[in-house]
C-alpha positions as CSV (number, residue, x, y, z in Angstrom):
1,M,-5.2,-101.8,44.6
2,T,-4.1,-104.2,42.0
3,K,-0.5,-105.5,41.8
4,K,0.1,-103.9,38.4
5,K,-1.0,-100.5,39.6
6,E,1.3,-100.8,42.6
7,E,4.2,-101.7,40.3
8,A,3.4,-98.7,38.0
9,E,3.4,-96.3,41.0
10,E,6.8,-97.6,42.1
11,V,8.3,-97.2,38.7
12,L,6.9,-93.7,37.8
13,P,8.2,-90.9,39.9
14,K,5.8,-88.5,41.6
15,K,5.4,-85.0,40.3
16,E,7.8,-83.5,42.9
17,E,10.4,-86.1,42.0
18,V,10.1,-85.3,38.3
19,K,10.7,-81.7,39.0
20,E,13.8,-82.5,41.1
21,I,15.2,-84.7,38.3
22,K,14.8,-81.9,35.7
23,E,16.4,-79.3,38.0
24,H,19.6,-81.4,38.4
25,K,20.7,-80.7,34.8
26,E,24.0,-78.8,34.6
27,P,23.4,-75.1,33.9
28,V,24.4,-73.9,30.4
29,K,27.5,-71.8,30.2
30,A,27.2,-68.5,28.4
31,T,29.1,-65.4,27.7
32,F,27.9,-61.8,28.0
33,A,28.8,-60.2,24.6
34,K,27.8,-56.5,24.5
35,E,24.0,-56.5,23.8
36,R,23.5,-60.2,23.8
37,V,24.5,-63.4,25.5
38,L,25.9,-66.5,23.6
39,T,25.7,-70.0,25.1
40,E,28.1,-72.8,24.6
41,S,27.3,-75.3,21.9
42,S,25.7,-78.1,23.9
43,D,22.7,-80.3,24.0
44,N,21.4,-78.5,27.1
45,A,21.7,-75.1,25.3
46,R,19.8,-76.4,22.3
47,E,17.2,-77.9,24.6
48,L,16.5,-74.5,26.1
49,Y,15.7,-73.3,22.5
50,N,13.8,-76.5,21.4
51,Q,11.6,-76.9,24.4
52,S,10.8,-73.3,25.4
53,R,12.1,-71.2,22.5
54,Y,14.6,-69.2,24.6
55,G,16.8,-67.2,22.2
56,E,17.7,-67.9,18.6
57,L,19.5,-71.1,17.5
58,L,22.7,-70.3,15.5
59,D,24.3,-72.4,12.8
60,D,27.2,-73.4,15.0
61,G,24.8,-74.9,17.6
62,R,25.0,-72.1,20.1
63,V,22.0,-70.1,21.2
64,Q,21.9,-66.3,21.1
65,L,19.9,-65.0,24.0
66,S,18.5,-61.5,24.5
67,L,19.7,-59.8,27.7
68,I,16.2,-60.2,29.2
69,E,16.1,-64.0,28.4
70,A,19.6,-64.5,29.8
71,L,18.7,-62.7,33.1
72,Y,15.6,-64.8,33.5
73,L,17.5,-68.0,32.9
74,L,20.3,-66.8,35.2
75,E,17.6,-66.1,37.9
76,K,16.2,-69.6,37.3
77,K,19.8,-71.1,37.6
78,K,19.6,-72.6,34.1
79,V,22.6,-70.6,32.8
80,I,25.8,-69.3,34.2
81,V,26.9,-66.1,32.4
82,Y,30.5,-65.1,32.2
83,D,31.8,-61.6,31.4
84,A,34.8,-60.8,29.1
85,R,37.2,-61.6,31.9
86,N,35.7,-65.1,32.4
87,K,34.1,-64.1,35.7
88,A,30.7,-65.5,36.5
89,L,28.1,-62.8,36.9
90,D,25.4,-62.9,39.6
91,F,21.9,-61.4,39.2
92,E,22.8,-57.9,40.4
93,S,26.0,-57.5,38.3
94,F,24.2,-58.8,35.2
95,L,21.3,-56.4,35.8
96,K,23.7,-53.4,36.1
97,K,25.4,-54.3,32.8
98,A,22.1,-54.9,31.0
99,Q,20.7,-51.5,32.2
100,K,23.6,-49.8,30.4
101,F,22.5,-51.1,27.1
102,E,18.7,-51.0,27.4
103,P,16.6,-48.2,28.7
104,N,13.6,-49.3,30.8
105,F,15.3,-52.7,31.2
106,W,13.9,-53.4,34.7
107,V,10.3,-52.7,33.8
108,R,10.6,-54.8,30.7
109,Y,12.2,-57.6,32.7
110,C,9.4,-57.6,35.3
111,V,6.8,-58.1,32.5
112,Y,8.9,-60.7,30.8
113,R,9.4,-62.7,34.0
114,D,5.8,-62.6,35.0
115,I,4.6,-63.8,31.5
116,R,7.2,-66.6,31.5
117,N,6.2,-67.6,35.0
118,R,2.6,-67.9,33.9
119,G,3.6,-70.5,31.3
120,Y,3.6,-68.4,28.1
121,I,6.3,-68.1,25.5
122,I,7.3,-64.4,25.1
123,K,9.6,-63.1,22.5
124,T,10.8,-59.6,21.3
125,A,8.5,-57.9,18.9
126,L,10.7,-55.1,17.5
127,K,9.7,-55.8,13.9
128,F,6.1,-55.2,15.0
129,G,6.9,-52.0,16.8
130,A,6.2,-53.4,20.2
131,D,8.4,-54.6,23.1
132,F,7.2,-58.3,23.2
133,R,4.8,-60.7,21.5
134,I,3.1,-63.4,23.5
135,Y,2.0,-66.9,22.3
136,D,-0.9,-68.8,23.7
137,R,0.1,-71.6,26.2
138,G,1.4,-74.7,24.3
139,V,2.0,-72.7,21.1
140,K,5.6,-72.2,19.9
141,P,6.8,-69.5,17.5
142,G,6.6,-70.8,14.0
143,E,3.7,-73.1,14.8
144,D,1.2,-70.3,14.9
145,H,1.1,-66.5,15.3
146,A,1.4,-64.7,18.6
147,R,-1.8,-63.7,20.2
148,W,-0.8,-60.5,21.9
149,V,1.7,-57.7,21.7
150,V,2.7,-56.2,25.0
151,F,4.1,-52.8,26.1
152,P,5.6,-52.7,29.6
153,V,5.0,-49.4,31.3
154,H,5.9,-48.2,34.8
155,E,3.0,-46.9,36.8
156,G,4.7,-43.5,37.2
157,S,5.2,-42.9,33.4
158,T,2.7,-41.1,31.2
159,L,1.5,-41.8,27.7
160,T,0.0,-39.2,25.4
161,W,-3.2,-40.0,23.5
162,Y,-1.0,-40.1,20.3
163,E,1.4,-42.7,21.8
164,F,-1.6,-44.7,23.1
165,A,-3.2,-44.6,19.7
166,A,0.0,-45.6,18.0
167,K,0.3,-48.7,20.2
168,N,-3.3,-49.6,19.3
169,R,-2.5,-49.2,15.6
170,V,0.5,-51.6,16.0
171,A,-1.6,-54.3,17.5
172,H,-4.5,-53.8,15.1
173,S,-2.3,-53.8,12.0
174,T,-0.5,-57.0,13.1
175,K,-3.8,-58.7,14.0
176,K,-2.8,-59.2,17.6
177,R,-4.4,-58.1,20.9
178,L,-2.8,-55.2,22.7
179,L,-1.7,-55.7,26.3
180,I,-0.3,-52.9,28.5
181,G,1.7,-54.4,31.4
182,I,1.9,-51.8,34.2
183,V,4.6,-52.4,36.8
184,D,4.1,-50.7,40.2
185,A,6.6,-49.6,42.8
186,E,6.6,-53.1,44.4
187,N,7.2,-54.7,41.0
188,D,3.6,-56.1,40.9
189,L,1.9,-56.2,37.6
190,T,-1.5,-55.3,36.2
191,Y,-2.4,-56.0,32.6
192,Y,-4.9,-54.1,30.5
193,E,-6.1,-55.6,27.2
194,I,-7.2,-52.9,24.8
195,K,-9.5,-53.6,21.8
196,W,-10.9,-51.6,18.9
197,L,-14.7,-51.2,19.1
198,R,-16.9,-50.1,16.2
199,P,-20.0,-48.2,17.3
């Protein structure tokens, strides 16, 4: 091995060390405010938005997170969420509060967490009539369109043919692929991609 290569290896941290360095950042402080979570105005908060598109960046420098985004970041220890009494919420207490505001919250969260853990950016898709929209790996919202719309469903729930067709129409009209994310009793996920076929 050449001397230059040895020196480069000493200077550049190994992959595990890089991960450790990134994880030592201070968690972003945030406040649970009814149906949303607002972060402090800080560089770390803005970095959550800029790098991975968590939440929406507000004019005052804070980031507004959906309840699902906030719970995911809380689970990953990237945020500390405080309630109205300035008490830090743990995962379970945050989940209980969120379930009061959003029906089907846990099923939706399971799908959100799984997609994020796979390295995709996932955002709400209410204006498209879907739960979420998913971007290809490496694509950020605003750079290109989402590739899929996804509907989280619990394995025990039922869909009528009319509801199923409506979901297909939403995906087709927005020029996106339709994913149904099925969450089973063990919170494992199975995805089905549905496409229109012309005979």
